N, C-alpha and C positions, 0 to 999 in steps of 0.2 A: 127271437130268443125266448127260451122257455122261462127264463128268470122273470121277464116282464109279465108274462102270463101268470106265473105262480104267485107273484107278489102283488099283482094288480097295479103295476107301475108302468108308465109310458115307456116305450122302447127308447125314445130320445133321452129320457132321464138316465136310463141305464148306460147308454153310450157316453153321455157327458160325464157321468161318475167314473166310468172306465178310463176316459181320456184324462181326467184329472188325476186319477191314480197312476196312470202310466207316466204322466209328466212330472209329478212330484214324488212318486214313490210311496204315496199314502194318500188317504183322503183327508184333506184339510179344507175346511170351509174358507172361502175367500171373503175377506172383509175389506172395506175401504170405500172407494169413491162410487158408491151406488146409491140411488135414491135421491130424495129431495135434499137440497142443502139445509143445514140446520137453521140458519137465520141470516137475515140481512141487517140485523141490528148491530151497527158499529157505533163507536163513540162519536164519530163524525156525524153520522146520521141522527143520532139522539140529540146532539147539540143543535143541528139545523132545525129539528122539529121543535125543540124547546124555545129556540129563538123566534120561530114563526108563531107559536102559541102566545108568547109574550107580546110580540108586536101586533098580532091580530087575533085576539082571544075569541072572536065570534066565528071563526072558521069551523067548518065541519071536519070530522075525521077523514071523510072521503076526499075532501078538498085538499087537506094536508098531504094525504098519501099520493094523490094525483100530482101535486106539485113537487113533492120531495122524493118519493120512492120510485114511482113508475110514471113519469110523464108520458103522455100519449104522443105518438108520432103523428105529424100532420098528414 
């Protein structure tokens, strides 16, 4: 395509924009469920961590995370 050469854009980008245009009748950016999740900080998790800090105040942050958020599989 001459368009990709004229604008210096990859041909695959032009095809994906054209496909989007054909499907939706216009070019609308897709938003939604892409990228990293915002947070794992839930009220339940915050409560668990506060309880562990209160019960065992000498724990490291790494140890708390290992036991609470992402326990390692054996």
